[in-house]
N, C-alpha and C positions, 0 to 999 in steps of 0.2 A: 395546885399540882400541875405538872406539865404532861398532859395526856398525849401530846404529840411525840413524846419519847417512849411511849409504850407501844411496842410493835403490834401486838395482837389486839384487835378490836374487842374481842370478848373479855380479855383481861382488863382493858380500860373500862369496859362497862361494869365489870365486877368491882373495880376500885371505886367508881362513882357510886354504885349501889351501897357499898360498905360505908362510904363517906356519908351518904344521905341517911343511912340507918341511925347514925349518931346524932342527927338533928331532929328537933321536934317538928310537928305539923305546923305549917305556916312559914317554914324557913324557905329561903330562896337559893337557887343554884344558878350561877352564871358560868357559861363555858365559852371560851374563844378557842378556835382550833383551826390549824392550817388545813386547807382543802384542795382537792384535785378532782374535777368532775370525771376524769378517766373516760372521756367521750370522744377522743380523737380531735378535739378542737384546738385552736391556737392557745387557749387558756390552759388546757391540759398539758400541752407541750411546754409552756412556760412553767407550770407547776412542777412538771418532771425535772426540768433544769434547776429550778430553785431548790427542790427537795434534795437533788443530788449534791448540790453545793453545800447545803446545810448539813447533810449527813456526813460529808467529808470533813467539814469544820468541827462538828460536835460529836461525831461518832454514832449518833442515833437521831432519826427524824422520820416521822410517819405522817404523811398527808392522808386524810381520809375523804371519802366522798361525803356530800351532804347527808345522804341516807345513813352512812355509818356514824356520822356525828349525831344525827337525830336519835339513833338508838341509845346513845349515852344518856338521854333524857327519860329513859324508861321509868315509869312509876311516878313521874311528876307532871304537872300541868305546864306545858310550854306556853308562855305568854306572848301576846302580840308584840311585834309582827312575826313571831315564830323564829325559826332558824333561818338566818339570812346573812348576806355579806355585811361586814362591818360598815361598809360605805352606805348600805341601805337601811341600817338600823339607826333611826333617829327618832327617839320617843316624843319629842316636843319640838314643833316648829319645822321650818323647811330643811331639807337635806342640803348641807353646805360642803359635803365631801364629794369630790369627783372621783368615781371609781377607776383608778388607774393603777398599774403595776401591782405591787404586792398587796394592796388593799383589796384587790379582787380575789385573793387567795385565802382570806381570813373570814371564817364563818363565826357568828356569834348568836347566842340564844340565852334567854332568861326564863327560868321556870320556878314554879312554886310547889312545894311539897304539900299534898293534901292533908 
């Protein structure tokens, strides 16, 4: 599902919850989502610019803060390393991705349904 096309965070959370309800205990949920820290940083300015361009191109696009993305994992156990930039999520071995450009805007998390 493309959660970044759902404007309202509460609606996105409800969609994920309904999706999880259909799966048995022990199932896994992986989410990647475009992110904007909305903290006045250069990264936030970059995210605003990218979001605007993508919204113009696709008609809808919503970047969320890491906290807003984390709420999409309600009711499941977020696994290590938790919600993090895709460039920092490297489950085995050394990190071979240099966090530059758009890779700094993508958050990823993996969770297990209890």
